[in-house]
C-alpha positions in Angstrom: -80.9 50.2 -42.5 -81.4 49.3 -46.2 -84.6 51.2 -47.0 -84.7 54.9 -48.0 -88.0 55.2 -46.2 -86.2 54.7 -42.9 -83.9 57.7 -43.5 -84.7 61.0 -41.9 -85.6 62.7 -45.2 -88.3 65.2 -45.9 -91.7 63.8 -47.3 -90.9 65.5 -50.6 -87.7 63.6 -51.0 -89.1 60.3 -49.8 -91.9 60.7 -52.4 -89.4 61.4 -55.1 -87.3 58.4 -54.2 -90.4 56.2 -54.3 -91.5 57.6 -57.7 -88.1 57.0 -59.1 -88.4 53.3 -58.2 -85.5 53.3 -55.7 -86.2 50.6 -53.2 -83.2 49.2 -51.3 -80.1 51.3 -51.0 -76.8 50.5 -52.7 -73.8 49.9 -50.4 -72.5 53.4 -50.9 -75.9 54.9 -50.1 -76.3 52.7 -47.1 -72.9 53.6 -45.7 -72.7 57.3 -46.6 -76.2 58.7 -46.3 -76.6 58.5 -42.5 -73.4 60.6 -41.8 -74.3 62.9 -44.7 -77.7 63.6 -43.1 -76.0 64.2 -39.7 -73.9 66.9 -41.3 -70.6 65.1 -41.1 -67.8 65.5 -43.7 -67.5 62.3 -45.7 -64.7 60.9 -47.9 -66.0 57.9 -49.8 -64.5 55.5 -52.3 -67.1 55.0 -54.9 -67.0 54.2 -58.6 -69.2 55.3 -61.5 -72.6 53.6 -61.2 -72.5 53.0 -57.5 -75.4 55.3 -56.6 -73.3 58.0 -55.1 -75.1 60.8 -56.9 -78.4 60.0 -55.1 -76.5 59.8 -51.8 -75.1 63.3 -51.9 -78.0 64.7 -53.9 -80.5 63.7 -51.2 -78.1 65.0 -48.6 -77.7 68.5 -50.1 -81.4 68.8 -51.0 -82.3 67.9 -47.4 -80.3 71.0 -46.2 -81.6 73.5 -48.8 -83.9 76.3 -47.5 -86.0 77.1 -50.5 -87.2 80.4 -49.0 -83.6 81.6 -48.8 -82.6 82.8 -52.3 -78.9 82.3 -52.2 -76.4 79.6 -53.2 -76.4 76.9 -50.6 -74.9 73.8 -52.4 -72.0 73.5 -54.8 -71.1 70.3 -56.7 -67.8 70.1 -58.6 -67.3 67.6 -61.4 -64.3 66.8 -63.7 -66.3 67.1 -67.0 -69.2 68.8 -68.5 -70.9 65.5 -69.3 -70.7 64.3 -65.6 -72.0 67.7 -64.5 -75.0 67.5 -66.8 -75.8 64.0 -65.5 -75.5 65.0 -61.9 -77.7 68.0 -62.6 -80.4 65.8 -64.1 -80.2 63.4 -61.2 -80.6 66.2 -58.6 -83.5 67.7 -60.5 -85.3 64.4 -60.5 -84.8 64.1 -56.8 -86.1 67.6 -56.3 -89.2 67.1 -58.4 -91.5 67.6 -55.4 -89.6 70.7 -54.1 -91.1 73.6 -56.0 -89.0 76.6 -56.9 -85.6 75.0 -56.4 -83.2 76.7 -58.8 -80.2 74.7 -60.0 -77.7 75.9 -62.5 -75.0 74.0 -64.4 -71.8 76.0 -65.0 -69.2 74.5 -67.2 -66.3 75.5 -69.4 -66.6 75.2 -73.1 -69.9 77.1 -72.9 -70.6 80.8 -73.6 -70.2 83.0 -70.5 -72.9 85.5 -71.4 -76.0 83.2 -70.9 -74.4 82.0 -67.6 -74.0 85.5 -66.4 -77.6 86.3 -67.2 -78.8 83.2 -65.3 -76.7 84.3 -62.3 -78.5 87.7 -62.0 -80.6 85.9 -59.4 -78.8 83.5 -57.1 -79.5 79.8 -57.6 -79.9 77.4 -54.6 -77.6 74.8 -56.2 -74.7 75.0 -58.7 -73.2 71.9 -60.4 -70.1 72.7 -62.5 -66.5 72.2 -63.5 -63.8 73.8 -61.3 -62.4 76.2 -63.8 -65.7 77.8 -64.7 -66.9 77.9 -61.1 -63.7 79.5 -60.0 -64.0 82.1 -62.8 -67.5 83.1 -61.7 -66.4 83.3 -58.0 -63.5 85.6 -59.0 -65.8 87.8 -61.1 -68.3 88.1 -58.3 -71.1 86.7 -60.5 -71.3 83.7 -58.2 -71.6 84.2 -54.4 -70.3 81.5 -52.2 -70.9 83.0 -48.8 -74.0 81.0 -48.1 -72.8 77.5 -49.2 -73.7 74.8 -46.7 -72.6 71.8 -48.7 -69.6 71.3 -51.0 -69.3 68.1 -53.1 -66.2 67.0 -54.9 -67.4 64.3 -57.3 -64.8 62.0 -58.9 -62.1 63.9 -57.1 -59.3 61.7 -58.4 -60.1 62.6 -62.0 -60.3 66.3 -61.2 -56.8 66.1 -59.9 -55.7 64.1 -62.9 -57.0 66.9 -65.1 -55.0 69.6 -63.2 -57.9 71.1 -61.1 -56.2 70.9 -57.7 -55.3 74.6 -57.5 -58.7 75.6 -58.7 -60.4 73.5 -56.0 -58.2 75.0 -53.3 -59.0 78.5 -54.5 -62.7 77.8 -54.6 -62.6 76.5 -51.0 -61.0 79.8 -50.0 -63.7 81.8 -51.7 -66.8 80.1 -50.2 -68.3 80.0 -46.7 -65.7 78.9 -44.1 -68.1 76.6 -42.3 -69.7 74.0 -44.6 -70.1 70.3 -45.0 -67.6 68.8 -47.5 -68.4 65.5 -49.3 -65.5 64.0 -51.3 -66.2 61.0 -53.6 -63.3 59.3 -55.4 -62.8 56.0 -57.1 -59.3 55.7 -55.8 -57.4 56.9 -52.7 -54.0 58.1 -53.9 -51.9 60.3 -51.6 -53.0 63.4 -53.5 -56.7 62.7 -52.6 -55.8 62.2 -48.9 -53.9 65.5 -49.0 -56.9 67.3 -50.5 -59.1 65.8 -47.8 -56.7 66.9 -45.1 -56.9 70.5 -46.4 -60.7 70.8 -47.0 -62.3 68.4 -44.6 -62.7 68.2 -40.8 -62.8 64.8 -39.1 -64.4 63.1 -42.1 -66.1 59.7 -41.9 -64.2 57.4 -44.2 -66.2 55.0 -46.3 -64.8 52.4 -48.7 -67.1 50.3 -50.9 -64.8 47.8 -52.5 -67.1 46.7 -55.3 -69.6 49.0 -57.0 -70.9 46.1 -59.1 -71.2 42.4 -58.8 -68.2 40.9 -60.5 -70.0 37.7 -61.1 -72.2 39.5 -63.7 -69.1 40.5 -65.7 -67.3 37.9 -67.8 -63.7 39.0 -68.4 -61.4 37.6 -71.2 -58.0 38.4 -72.5 -56.8 37.9 -76.0 -53.0 37.9 -76.7 -52.7 39.7 -80.1 -50.0 41.7 -81.8 -50.8 45.3 -82.7 -50.8 44.6 -86.5 -53.9 42.5 -86.3 -55.7 44.1 -83.4 -58.2 45.8 -85.7 -59.0 42.4 -87.3 -59.5 40.8 -84.0 -61.7 43.7 -82.8 -63.8 43.3 -85.9 -64.3 39.6 -85.3 -65.3 40.2 -81.7 -67.9 42.8 -82.6 -69.2 40.6 -85.5 -69.5 37.5 -83.3 -70.9 39.2 -80.1 -73.3 41.6 -82.1 -73.6 43.9 -79.1 -76.4 46.6 -79.1 -73.7 49.0 -77.9 -69.9 48.6 -77.3 -67.4 50.9 -75.6 -63.8 50.5 -76.9 -60.9 52.1 -74.9 -57.7 53.3 -76.4 -54.9 54.9 -74.3 -54.0 57.6 -76.9 -56.3 60.2 -78.4 -55.0 59.7 -82.0 -55.7 56.0 -81.8 -59.4 56.6 -81.0 -59.8 58.3 -84.4 -57.8 55.6 -86.2 -59.8 52.7 -84.7 -63.2 54.4 -85.2 -62.3 55.2 -88.9 -61.2 51.6 -89.4 -64.4 50.3 -87.9 -66.5 52.7 -90.1 -64.7 51.3 -93.2 -65.6 47.8 -92.1 -69.3 48.6 -91.9 -69.8 49.5 -88.2 -71.5 52.7 -86.9 -68.5 53.9 -84.9 -67.4 57.3 -83.5 -64.4 58.6 -81.6 -64.5 60.5 -78.3 -61.4 62.3 -77.0 -60.4 65.5 -75.4 -59.5 67.3 -78.7 -63.1 67.4 -79.9 -65.0 70.8 -79.9 -67.8 70.8 -77.4 -70.5 70.7 -80.0 -68.9 67.7 -81.7 -68.5 66.0 -78.3 -72.2 66.6 -77.6 -73.2 65.0 -80.9 -71.0 61.9 -80.3 -72.5 61.3 -76.9 -76.1 61.9 -78.1 -75.7 59.4 -80.9 -74.2 56.8 -78.7 -76.9 57.2 -76.1 -79.7 57.1 -78.7 -78.4 54.0 -80.5 -77.5 55.7 -83.8 -73.9 54.9 -83.0 -73.2 51.3 -81.8 -69.5 51.5 -81.1 -67.9 54.4 -79.2 -64.0 54.5 -79.2 -62.8 56.6 -76.3 -59.9 57.6 -74.1 -60.4 57.0 -70.4 -60.5 60.7 -69.5 -63.0 61.5 -72.2 -65.3 58.6 -71.2 -65.2 59.7 -67.5 -68.7 60.3 -66.2 -70.5 58.5 -69.0 -73.5 56.6 -67.7 -74.8 54.5 -70.5 -77.6 52.1 -69.7 -77.5 48.5 -71.1 -73.9 48.5 -72.2 -73.2 44.8 -72.8 -69.6 45.0 -74.1 -66.4 46.8 -73.1 -63.2 46.2 -75.0 -59.7 47.5 -74.0 -58.0 47.9 -77.4 -55.0 48.9 -75.3 -54.3 47.4 -71.9 -55.1 50.0 -69.2 -52.1 51.7 -67.7 -53.0 50.5 -64.2 -55.5 48.1 -62.4 -57.7 51.0 -61.1 -58.2 52.3 -64.7 -59.0 48.7 -65.8 -61.6 48.5 -63.0 -63.2 51.7 -64.1 -63.5 50.4 -67.7 -65.1 47.1 -66.9 -67.5 48.8 -64.4 -69.3 50.4 -67.4 -70.9 47.0 -68.1 -72.8 44.5 -66.0 -74.8 47.1 -64.2 -78.2 46.8 -62.4 -78.0 43.0 -62.4 -77.4 42.8 -66.2 -74.6 40.6 -67.4 -71.6 42.1 -69.3 -68.5 41.1 -71.2 -65.1 42.8 -70.9 -62.3 41.8 -73.3 -58.7 43.0 -73.2 -56.6 42.9 -76.3 -53.0 42.5 -75.1 -49.9 42.8 -77.3 -46.6 41.1 -76.2 -45.3 44.4 -74.8 -48.5 44.9 -72.7 -48.4 41.5 -70.9 -46.7 43.1 -67.9 -49.6 45.5 -67.4 -52.0 42.6 -67.9 -50.3 40.6 -65.1 -50.6 43.6 -62.8 -54.4 43.6 -63.5 -54.6 39.9 -62.9 -52.7 40.3 -59.6 -55.3 42.8 -58.5 -58.1 40.5 -59.5 -56.5 37.6 -57.6 -56.1 35.3 -60.6 -55.5 35.0 -64.3 -58.1 36.1 -66.9 -59.4 33.5 -69.3 -57.2 33.8 -72.3 -58.2 33.1 -75.9 -56.0 32.9 -79.1 -56.3 35.7 -81.6 -58.6 35.0 -84.5 -58.6 37.7 -87.2 -61.8 38.6 -88.9 -62.7 37.2 -92.3 -61.6 40.0 -94.7 -63.3 38.5 -97.7 -66.3 40.9 -97.6 -67.5 43.9 -95.8 -70.5 43.2 -93.6 -72.7 46.1 -92.6 -73.2 46.3 -88.8 -75.1 49.6 -88.8 -76.8 50.9 -85.7 -80.6 50.5 -85.6 -81.3 54.3 -85.4 -80.2 57.4 -87.3 -80.0 60.9 -85.8 -81.7 64.0 -87.3 -80.7 67.5 -86.1 -83.3 70.3 -85.8 -81.8 73.8 -85.7 -84.0 74.9 -82.9 -83.9 74.3 -79.2 -84.8 75.5 -75.8 -84.3 79.2 -76.8 -87.2 78.6 -79.3 -89.3 77.1 -76.5 -89.0 73.7 -78.2 -89.7 70.6 -76.2 -89.3 66.9 -77.0 -93.1 66.6 -77.2 -93.2 69.2 -80.0 -90.8 67.2 -82.2 -92.6 63.9 -81.4 -95.9 65.6 -82.3 -94.6 66.8 -85.7 -93.2 63.3 -86.5 -96.3 61.4 -85.5 -98.6 64.0 -87.0 -97.7 65.5 -90.4 -94.7 63.2 -90.9 -96.9 60.2 -90.4 -94.5 58.1 -88.3 -95.4 55.7 -85.5 -94.2 56.6 -82.0 -92.5 53.2 -81.7 -90.2 54.2 -84.6 -88.9 57.3 -82.8 -86.2 57.0 -80.3 -84.6 59.4 -77.8 -85.1 63.1 -78.3 -82.5 65.5 -76.8 -83.1 69.3 -76.8 -80.2 71.7 -76.3 -80.2 75.5 -76.2 -80.1 76.1 -79.9 -80.6 72.6 -81.4 -82.4 69.3 -80.9 -81.6 65.7 -81.9 -84.0 62.9 -82.6 -83.3 59.3 -83.2 -85.4 57.7 -86.0 -85.4 54.0 -87.1 -82.7 53.9 -89.7 -84.9 52.7 -92.6 -87.4 55.5 -91.9 -84.9 58.3 -91.4 -85.0 59.7 -94.9 -88.8 59.7 -94.9 -88.8 61.6 -91.6 -86.2 64.0 -92.9 -88.2 64.8 -96.0 -91.5 65.3 -94.1 -89.9 67.5 -91.4 -88.3 69.7 -94.1 -91.6 70.5 -95.7 -93.6 70.4 -92.5 -93.6 72.5 -89.3 -92.7 72.2 -85.7 -94.6 74.4 -83.3 -96.1 76.1 -86.4 -92.6 77.1 -87.6 -90.2 75.9 -90.3 -86.8 74.7 -88.9 -83.8 73.6 -90.8 -83.4 69.8 -90.4 -80.5 67.6 -91.5 -79.2 64.1 -90.9 -76.0 63.2 -89.1 -73.9 60.9 -91.3 
């Protein structure tokens, strides 16, 4: 079966799938959804962008009894960003299921508001292992009624040291439940976890989560001293709307992003040392096109799902072929074409050959051509981000900000980009040449009849 409408799903879920424009199922959905709906444990190899969230999201929503006010489904994710994305996806699938309560519980966030939200049990929790474990220990989260446990991107959770937390969580929830384990790779540690937490699981392997023919891969042999120049030339020639650049070390993300900024690019760094608020702002700016180049480590970029990403550059060769596959899988999605370029120094050629062995042939190699350093050329992103110091706690919605900008501020809706509203702040992308005008108008105008502090992110 290749059609969602042939699946034994409730009318509400089938309607949601149709409204979201999902037609034929992806390979991971086609293989995993039938055993999930049968209540079987499943261990599935699936990479980011494969459609796995819809598979387990539909499965757990099918099993939810809305009338029963208790926690019935728990999804564990390695990062807050992935947890937020999974929560949004499940909410979209549940749009025709009134009164479904879903909470996102992650570390790096204040505990107080989470405790207040848990005064009444949710039906579904999506969260990171450390924070979920903390709530279970405190008794603020009750796992006795859980029917479905999902371990999403399990290999990364183990890489980040969450194995003990996962084992402890399993001991604290209902003994009899369905366990769905999704992992991009199948190392021995994953098989060991499956052996401990699953019963007779259906094993599913989807070799490719994207059509490799849509991704052009190149390699450039270049010494470290001129990598920054070569990267500048690539970005200048390709002129991507957005580019993701991978470094192996946290400190190098800052160095590369700062160098690109000096050369006239809108570039930001993403790594594990960032404070949560700074991390949020980096991700918001990359998603809303006010940052065109994101320089990130592999762990920090895990769970990112950026639409229309035409270029991925490995500034450092990935440590192993699996990590390389994760990197290039960010581009060339949904039938779009993508370009993946590896910058390989002489000491990295061994790792490059391992990647080529996995791919079954050599990558097309190009000679290193440094950028022309004669003059700085501005390659600024098309949008700029304004921050409003008001958010969901102020009952603010995206429509309120849009109304203020198209009303008193006099902007056209087409000049306004993505609007993201958080608990205490909101971000709005404005066409770069109109950002100052919008900032001035918002500072003297009102949103929802109130004055809010507004500033621009540099």
